[in-house]
GUKE-293315 format. One record per residue: residue in one letter; residue number from 1; z, y, x of N, C-alpha, C in turn. Coordinates in steps of 0.02 Angstrom, whole numbers, plus 50000, padded with zeros to 5 digits. Atoms other than C-alpha are relative to their C-alpha. Layout:
GUKE-293315
type:A seq:NUM nz:Z ny:Y nx:X caz:Z cay:Y cax:X cz:Z cy:Y cx:X
...
***
This chain:
GUKE-293315
type:M seq:1 nz:49929 ny:50013 nx:50006 caz:47322 cay:50051 cax:50086 cz:50011 cy:49930 cx:49971
type:K seq:2 nz:49994 ny:50066 nx:50032 caz:47299 cay:49896 cax:49976 cz:49985 cy:49945 cx:50051
type:I seq:3 nz:50019 ny:50050 nx:49950 caz:47217 cay:49801 cax:50120 cz:50057 cy:49992 cx:50050
type:K seq:4 nz:49944 ny:50004 nx:49953 caz:47362 cay:49843 cax:50238 cz:50058 cy:49960 cx:49969
type:T seq:5 nz:49946 ny:50035 nx:50034 caz:47487 cay:49778 cax:50109 cz:49985 cy:49925 cx:49998
type:L seq:6 nz:50019 ny:50070 nx:50002 caz:47390 cay:49615 cax:50088 cz:50004 cy:49968 cx:50070
type:A seq:7 nz:49998 ny:50025 nx:49932 caz:47375 cay:49594 cax:50277 cz:50073 cy:49988 cx:50021
type:A seq:8 nz:49929 ny:50006 nx:49982 caz:47562 cay:49623 cax:50299 cz:50031 cy:49939 cx:49965
type:A seq:9 nz:49974 ny:50057 nx:50038 caz:47601 cay:49494 cax:50163 cz:49976 cy:49935 cx:50031
type:A seq:10 nz:50026 ny:50060 nx:49968 caz:47488 cay:49366 cax:50248 cz:50036 cy:49985 cx:50065
type:V seq:11 nz:49964 ny:50010 nx:49936 caz:47573 cay:49393 cax:50416 cz:50070 cy:49975 cx:49987
type:L seq:12 nz:49932 ny:50022 nx:50017 caz:47746 cay:49374 cax:50337 cz:50000 cy:49928 cx:49976
type:A seq:13 nz:50004 ny:50069 nx:50024 caz:47693 cay:49213 cax:50250 cz:49989 cy:49953 cx:50058
type:A seq:14 nz:50013 ny:50042 nx:49942 caz:47626 cay:49143 cax:50413 cz:50063 cy:49993 cx:50043
type:L seq:15 nz:49939 ny:50002 nx:49961 caz:47786 cay:49189 cax:50505 cz:50054 cy:49958 cx:49967
type:A seq:16 nz:49950 ny:50040 nx:50036 caz:47894 cay:49110 cax:50370 cz:49986 cy:49926 cx:50010
type:G seq:17 nz:50018 ny:50070 nx:49988 caz:47799 cay:48947 cax:50393 cz:50020 cy:49978 cx:50070
type:C seq:18 nz:49982 ny:50017 nx:49930 caz:47830 cay:48951 cax:50581 cz:50075 cy:49996 cx:50009
type:A seq:19 nz:49928 ny:49997 nx:49991 caz:48014 cay:48990 cax:50562 cz:50034 cy:49934 cx:49984
type:S seq:20 nz:49969 ny:50063 nx:50018 caz:48049 cay:48821 cax:50484 cz:49988 cy:49946 cx:50053
type:G seq:21 nz:50014 ny:50047 nx:49946 caz:47982 cay:48733 cax:50640 cz:49946 cy:49950 cx:49979
type:P seq:22 nz:50052 ny:50049 nx:50014 caz:47855 cay:48594 cax:50653 cz:50025 cy:49946 cx:49953
type:Q seq:23 nz:49983 ny:50053 nx:50047 caz:47855 cay:48467 cax:50514 cz:49985 cy:49932 cx:50032
type:T seq:24 nz:50009 ny:50069 nx:49976 caz:47877 cay:48284 cax:50563 cz:50011 cy:49953 cx:49941
type:P seq:25 nz:49984 ny:50047 nx:50054 caz:47886 cay:48127 cax:50457 cz:50075 cy:49996 cx:49986
type:Y seq:26 nz:49927 ny:50005 nx:50007 caz:48075 cay:48134 cax:50486 cz:50028 cy:50060 cx:49961
type:T seq:27 nz:49976 ny:49940 nx:50034 caz:48092 cay:48310 cax:50412 cz:50009 cy:49984 cx:49926
type:K seq:28 nz:49996 ny:50017 nx:50071 caz:48057 cay:48244 cax:50237 cz:50054 cy:49947 cx:49987
type:L seq:29 nz:49951 ny:50054 nx:50007 caz:48173 cay:48095 cax:50265 cz:50072 cy:50025 cx:50008
type:A seq:30 nz:49932 ny:49977 nx:49985 caz:48324 cay:48193 cax:50328 cz:50039 cy:50013 cx:49936
type:G seq:31 nz:49957 ny:49991 nx:50058 caz:48468 cay:48189 cax:50205 cz:50047 cy:49942 cx:49992
type:Q seq:32 nz:49953 ny:50053 nx:50013 caz:48593 cay:48073 cax:50125 cz:49976 cy:49958 cx:49942
type:Y seq:33 nz:50022 ny:50048 nx:50050 caz:48559 cay:47917 cax:50021 cz:50058 cy:49953 cx:49985
type:E seq:34 nz:49948 ny:50048 nx:50016 caz:48670 cay:47794 cax:49929 cz:49974 cy:49951 cx:49948
type:G seq:35 nz:50017 ny:50051 nx:50048 caz:48659 cay:47636 cax:49828 cz:50041 cy:49937 cx:50013
type:V seq:36 nz:49968 ny:50065 nx:49991 caz:48725 cay:47460 cax:49805 cz:49944 cy:49949 cx:50008
type:L seq:37 nz:50052 ny:50049 nx:49985 caz:48615 cay:47329 cax:49887 cz:50027 cy:49930 cx:49987
type:P seq:38 nz:49979 ny:50069 nx:50014 caz:48619 cay:47143 cax:49846 cz:50035 cy:49968 cx:50060
type:C seq:39 nz:49963 ny:50036 nx:49948 caz:48735 cay:47028 cax:49943 cz:50004 cy:49927 cx:49980
type:V seq:40 nz:49998 ny:50072 nx:50013 caz:48733 cay:46838 cax:49958 cz:50070 cy:49976 cx:49983
type:D seq:41 nz:49932 ny:50026 nx:50009 caz:48921 cay:46813 cax:49969 cz:50051 cy:50053 cx:49977
type:C seq:42 nz:49955 ny:49949 nx:50028 caz:48993 cay:46970 cax:49887 cz:49966 cy:50030 cx:49939
type:S seq:43 nz:50029 ny:49971 nx:50061 caz:48965 cay:47074 cax:49731 cz:49949 cy:50054 cx:50013
type:G seq:44 nz:50050 ny:49950 nx:49981 caz:48857 cay:47201 cax:49824 cz:50022 cy:50037 cx:50062
type:I seq:45 nz:49985 ny:49962 nx:49940 caz:48846 cay:47306 cax:49980 cz:49992 cy:50074 cx:49983
type:K seq:46 nz:50001 ny:49928 nx:50013 caz:48894 cay:47486 cax:49944 cz:49975 cy:50033 cx:50064
type:T seq:47 nz:50035 ny:49974 nx:49942 caz:48779 cay:47581 cax:50061 cz:49994 cy:50076 cx:49996
type:N seq:48 nz:50010 ny:49928 nx:49992 caz:48783 cay:47762 cax:50119 cz:49962 cy:50011 cx:50064
type:L seq:49 nz:50043 ny:49988 nx:49943 caz:48646 cay:47819 cax:50235 cz:49991 cy:50075 cx:50010
type:K seq:50 nz:50011 ny:49930 nx:49983 caz:48638 cay:47986 cax:50324 cz:49947 cy:50002 cx:50055
type:V seq:51 nz:50055 ny:49995 nx:49953 caz:48476 cay:48029 cax:50414 cz:49993 cy:50071 cx:50024
type:R seq:52 nz:50012 ny:49934 nx:49969 caz:48451 cay:48173 cax:50535 cz:49928 cy:50003 cx:50024
type:D seq:53 nz:50068 ny:49988 nx:49978 caz:48284 cay:48248 cax:50579 cz:49993 cy:49988 cx:50075
type:A seq:54 nz:50015 ny:50007 nx:49929 caz:48202 cay:48214 cax:50745 cz:50007 cy:50068 cx:50035
type:N seq:55 nz:49998 ny:49938 nx:49962 caz:48225 cay:48342 cax:50883 cz:49971 cy:49988 cx:50069
type:D seq:56 nz:50030 ny:50003 nx:49934 caz:48134 cay:48377 cax:51045 cz:49953 cy:49940 cx:50008
type:G seq:57 nz:50049 ny:50054 nx:49996 caz:48002 cay:48246 cax:51005 cz:50030 cy:49931 cx:49996
type:N seq:58 nz:49969 ny:50065 nx:50006 caz:48129 cay:48106 cax:50985 cz:49999 cy:49976 cx:49928
type:A seq:59 nz:49995 ny:50027 nx:50067 caz:48149 cay:47991 cax:50836 cz:50060 cy:50030 cx:49964
type:G seq:60 nz:49943 ny:49979 nx:50040 caz:48265 cay:48037 cax:50695 cz:50058 cy:49951 cx:50013
type:T seq:61 nz:49941 ny:50043 nx:49991 caz:48441 cay:47965 cax:50697 cz:50031 cy:49986 cx:49932
type:F seq:62 nz:49966 ny:50016 nx:50062 caz:48548 cay:47883 cax:50563 cz:50071 cy:49976 cx:50012
type:E seq:63 nz:49935 ny:50030 nx:50004 caz:48724 cay:47834 cax:50518 cz:50002 cy:49961 cx:49934
type:L seq:64 nz:49999 ny:50044 nx:50057 caz:48741 cay:47688 cax:50399 cz:50071 cy:49974 cx:49990
type:V seq:65 nz:49933 ny:50025 nx:50016 caz:48908 cay:47650 cax:50315 cz:49992 cy:49949 cx:49944
type:S seq:66 nz:50006 ny:50054 nx:50049 caz:48917 cay:47483 cax:50223 cz:50068 cy:49970 cx:49986
type:V seq:67 nz:49938 ny:50033 nx:50021 caz:49059 cay:47406 cax:50123 cz:49980 cy:49941 cx:49956
type:R seq:68 nz:50015 ny:50060 nx:50039 caz:49048 cay:47228 cax:50057 cz:50050 cy:49996 cx:49942
type:E seq:69 nz:49957 ny:49996 nx:50059 caz:49117 cay:47249 cax:49881 cz:50024 cy:49930 cx:49980
type:G seq:70 nz:49971 ny:50063 nx:50020 caz:49234 cay:47111 cax:49823 cz:50016 cy:49954 cx:50058
type:K seq:71 nz:49988 ny:50041 nx:49941 caz:49247 cay:47045 cax:50000 cz:50047 cy:50035 cx:50049
type:S seq:72 nz:49960 ny:49962 nx:49953 caz:49322 cay:47183 cax:50106 cz:49996 cy:50075 cx:49982
type:S seq:73 nz:50002 ny:49927 nx:50011 caz:49370 cay:47366 cax:50091 cz:49985 cy:50037 cx:50065
type:Q seq:74 nz:50014 ny:49971 nx:49935 caz:49333 cay:47394 cax:50275 cz:49926 cy:50020 cx:50005
type:A seq:75 nz:50069 ny:49974 nx:49993 caz:49179 cay:47502 cax:50307 cz:49973 cy:49982 cx:50069
type:L seq:76 nz:50035 ny:50014 nx:49937 caz:49054 cay:47450 cax:50440 cz:49954 cy:50059 cx:50014
type:L seq:77 nz:50041 ny:49943 nx:49981 caz:48975 cay:47598 cax:50531 cz:49949 cy:49977 cx:50052
type:T seq:78 nz:50054 ny:50015 nx:49953 caz:48807 cay:47575 cax:50616 cz:49961 cy:50064 cx:50012
type:K seq:79 nz:50040 ny:49941 nx:49981 caz:48716 cay:47713 cax:50711 cz:49938 cy:49976 cx:50037
type:G seq:80 nz:50061 ny:50017 nx:49964 caz:48541 cay:47711 cax:50778 cz:49945 cy:50051 cx:49990
type:N seq:81 nz:50058 ny:49957 nx:50005 caz:48367 cay:47783 cax:50774 cz:49955 cy:49978 cx:49942
type:V seq:82 nz:50049 ny:50013 nx:50052 caz:48235 cay:47796 cax:50639 cz:49931 cy:50005 cx:50031
type:F seq:83 nz:50069 ny:50000 nx:49974 caz:48056 cay:47751 cax:50682 cz:49952 cy:49996 cx:49941
type:T seq:84 nz:50051 ny:50006 nx:50052 caz:47897 cay:47765 cax:50580 cz:49953 cy:49944 cx:50019
type:V seq:85 nz:50050 ny:50053 nx:49992 caz:47779 cay:47619 cax:50556 cz:49945 cy:50016 cx:49950
type:E seq:86 nz:50056 ny:49983 nx:50044 caz:47606 cay:47652 cax:50486 cz:49960 cy:49938 cx:49982
type:N seq:87 nz:50042 ny:50055 nx:50026 caz:47494 cay:47536 cax:50382 cz:50037 cy:49934 cx:50005
type:A seq:88 nz:49956 ny:50058 nx:49992 caz:47635 cay:47410 cax:50366 cz:49999 cy:49954 cx:49939
type:G seq:89 nz:49993 ny:50050 nx:50052 caz:47654 cay:47251 cax:50265 cz:49933 cy:49982 cx:49969
type:E seq:90 nz:50061 ny:50023 nx:50033 caz:47529 cay:47163 cax:50154 cz:49966 cy:50056 cx:49962
type:M seq:91 nz:50028 ny:49944 nx:50039 caz:47507 cay:47322 cax:50052 cz:49975 cy:50057 cx:50044
type:K seq:92 nz:50023 ny:49948 nx:49953 caz:47468 cay:47425 cax:50208 cz:50028 cy:50068 cx:49979
type:Y seq:93 nz:49968 ny:49938 nx:50018 caz:47594 cay:47558 cax:50161 cz:49985 cy:50052 cx:50054
type:P seq:94 nz:50017 ny:49949 nx:49950 caz:47544 cay:47722 cax:50246 cz:50058 cy:50015 cx:50047
type:L seq:95 nz:49943 ny:49982 nx:49958 caz:47721 cay:47752 cax:50310 cz:50062 cy:49962 cx:49977
type:I seq:96 nz:49936 ny:50035 nx:50011 caz:47879 cay:47647 cax:50324 cz:50048 cy:50029 cx:50051
type:Y seq:97 nz:49948 ny:49981 nx:49953 caz:48042 cay:47705 cax:50401 cz:50039 cy:49937 cx:50019
type:Q seq:98 nz:49962 ny:50058 nx:49976 caz:48127 cay:47574 cax:50508 cz:50063 cy:50024 cx:50036
type:L seq:99 nz:49936 ny:49985 nx:49969 caz:48311 cay:47590 cax:50551 cz:50012 cy:49948 cx:50054
type:R seq:100 nz:49986 ny:50046 nx:49944 caz:48349 cay:47516 cax:50722 cz:50069 cy:50016 cx:50029
type:G seq:101 nz:49933 ny:49993 nx:49972 caz:48523 cay:47486 cax:50790 cz:50000 cy:50018 cx:50073
type:P seq:102 nz:49995 ny:49979 nx:49930 caz:48587 cay:47529 cax:50964 cz:49964 cy:49953 cx:50049
type:E seq:103 nz:50036 ny:50048 nx:49956 caz:48509 cay:47371 cax:51039 cz:49925 cy:49998 cx:49985
type:G seq:104 nz:50071 ny:49998 nx:50018 caz:48340 cay:47412 cax:50959 cz:49981 cy:49950 cx:49946
type:N seq:105 nz:50014 ny:50048 nx:50053 caz:48356 cay:47279 cax:50824 cz:49987 cy:50035 cx:49934
type:A seq:106 nz:50017 ny:49971 nx:50066 caz:48277 cay:47317 cax:50655 cz:50055 cy:49982 cx:49951
type:I seq:107 nz:49948 ny:50010 nx:50049 caz:48412 cay:47340 cax:50523 cz:49971 cy:50001 cx:49930
type:Y seq:108 nz:50033 ny:49993 nx:50065 caz:48313 cay:47400 cax:50371 cz:49931 cy:50029 cx:50009
type:N seq:109 nz:50065 ny:49969 nx:50008 caz:48133 cay:47438 cax:50328 cz:50001 cy:50035 cx:49933
type:L seq:110 nz:49993 ny:49960 nx:50060 caz:48125 cay:47578 cax:50200 cz:49934 cy:50034 cx:49981
type:L seq:111 nz:50060 ny:49969 nx:50027 caz:47980 cay:47634 cax:50092 cz:50019 cy:50065 cx:49965
type:P seq:112 nz:49985 ny:49938 nx:50035 caz:47987 cay:47819 cax:50043 cz:49964 cy:50001 cx:49932
type:L seq:113 nz:50029 ny:49996 nx:50067 caz:47960 cay:47841 cax:49856 cz:49985 cy:50073 cx:49984
type:E seq:114 nz:50021 ny:49932 nx:50017 caz:47880 cay:47993 cax:49774 cz:50058 cy:50045 cx:49978
type:N seq:115 nz:49944 ny:49959 nx:50023 caz:48046 cay:48049 cax:49699 cz:50051 cy:50015 cx:50055
type:G seq:116 nz:49956 ny:49986 nx:49943 caz:48128 cay:48056 cax:49872 cz:50048 cy:49944 cx:50016
type:D seq:117 nz:49957 ny:50057 nx:49986 caz:48223 cay:47891 cax:49859 cz:49967 cy:49954 cx:50051
type:L seq:118 nz:50026 ny:50049 nx:49952 caz:48202 cay:47746 cax:49981 cz:50008 cy:49930 cx:49971
type:Q seq:119 nz:49996 ny:50069 nx:50024 caz:48162 cay:47567 cax:49932 cz:50003 cy:49953 cx:50060
type:L seq:120 nz:49992 ny:50049 nx:49948 caz:48221 cay:47425 cax:50043 cz:49944 cy:49949 cx:49997
type:L seq:121 nz:50052 ny:50050 nx:49995 caz:48082 cay:47310 cax:50101 cz:50027 cy:49940 cx:50039
type:D seq:122 nz:49977 ny:50059 nx:49963 caz:48098 cay:47134 cax:50172 cz:49980 cy:50006 cx:50074
type:T seq:123 nz:50013 ny:49997 nx:49928 caz:48081 cay:47092 cax:50357 cz:49926 cy:50003 cx:50017
type:N seq:124 nz:50073 ny:49996 nx:49989 caz:47891 cay:47078 cax:50338 cz:49970 cy:50064 cx:49972
type:M seq:125 nz:50019 ny:49935 nx:50027 caz:47886 cay:47254 cax:50263 cz:49962 cy:49994 cx:49934
type:N seq:126 nz:50028 ny:50009 nx:50066 caz:47844 cay:47193 cax:50089 cz:50056 cy:50009 cx:49949
type:Q seq:127 nz:49950 ny:49992 nx:50053 caz:47931 cay:47229 cax:49924 cz:50027 cy:49931 cx:49981
type:P seq:128 nz:49971 ny:50064 nx:50021 caz:48053 cay:47091 cax:49877 cz:49977 cy:49982 cx:49930
type:K seq:129 nz:50024 ny:50022 nx:50065 caz:47998 cay:46988 cax:49729 cz:50057 cy:49979 cx:49953
type:T seq:130 nz:49941 ny:50020 nx:50039 caz:48174 cay:46971 cax:49657 cz:50008 cy:50038 cx:49935
type:G seq:131 nz:49990 ny:49959 nx:50058 caz:48165 cay:47110 cax:49528 cz:50067 cy:50038 cx:50001
type:I seq:132 nz:49935 ny:49966 nx:49992 caz:48335 cay:47173 cax:49590 cz:49988 cy:50070 cx:50028
type:D seq:133 nz:50007 ny:49931 nx:49975 caz:48354 cay:47360 cax:49619 cz:50022 cy:50003 cx:50073
type:M seq:134 nz:49987 ny:49996 nx:49927 caz:48344 cay:47385 cax:49807 cz:49988 cy:50071 cx:50023
type:T seq:135 nz:50015 ny:49930 nx:49986 caz:48340 cay:47575 cax:49805 cz:50062 cy:50037 cx:50023
type:L seq:136 nz:49949 ny:49953 nx:49979 caz:48444 cay:47700 cax:49901 cz:49978 cy:50068 cx:49973
type:K seq:137 nz:50017 ny:49938 nx:50034 caz:48447 cay:47860 cax:49800 cz:50021 cy:50061 cx:50041
type:R seq:138 nz:49986 ny:49938 nx:49964 caz:48438 cay:48031 cax:49880 cz:50056 cy:50038 cx:49964
type:R seq:139 nz:49946 ny:49960 nx:50030 caz:48596 cay:48133 cax:49852 cz:49983 cy:50073 cx:50006
***
């Protein structure tokens, strides 16, 4: 009887793992992020990023809403796809998320942090040397 109970528990655990679907790099990324990024000609770019998981083998998608604080109250909406880049930059980061706009242009390179936040990298996929907080925090 004890063996049957253990076998049933193992089957249920295996089925529970299957029910959530296959895990992709985008599954961990999916969610909402926010922060204020530096701006050359304004007091900061208030940034809200919403990322959706990949489906049917496609890349994940995103919606990026940016407002240039102190310059304009008008929000700029950008939609596109999220791609993964492996062994990127001088530090050979294992995984970088790259946001690409509708024309395929790279908008942001984002390094996933252990706490679930995303750090903005420069165009060469390296951490900026400015010392300024370039983090989008998971909500």
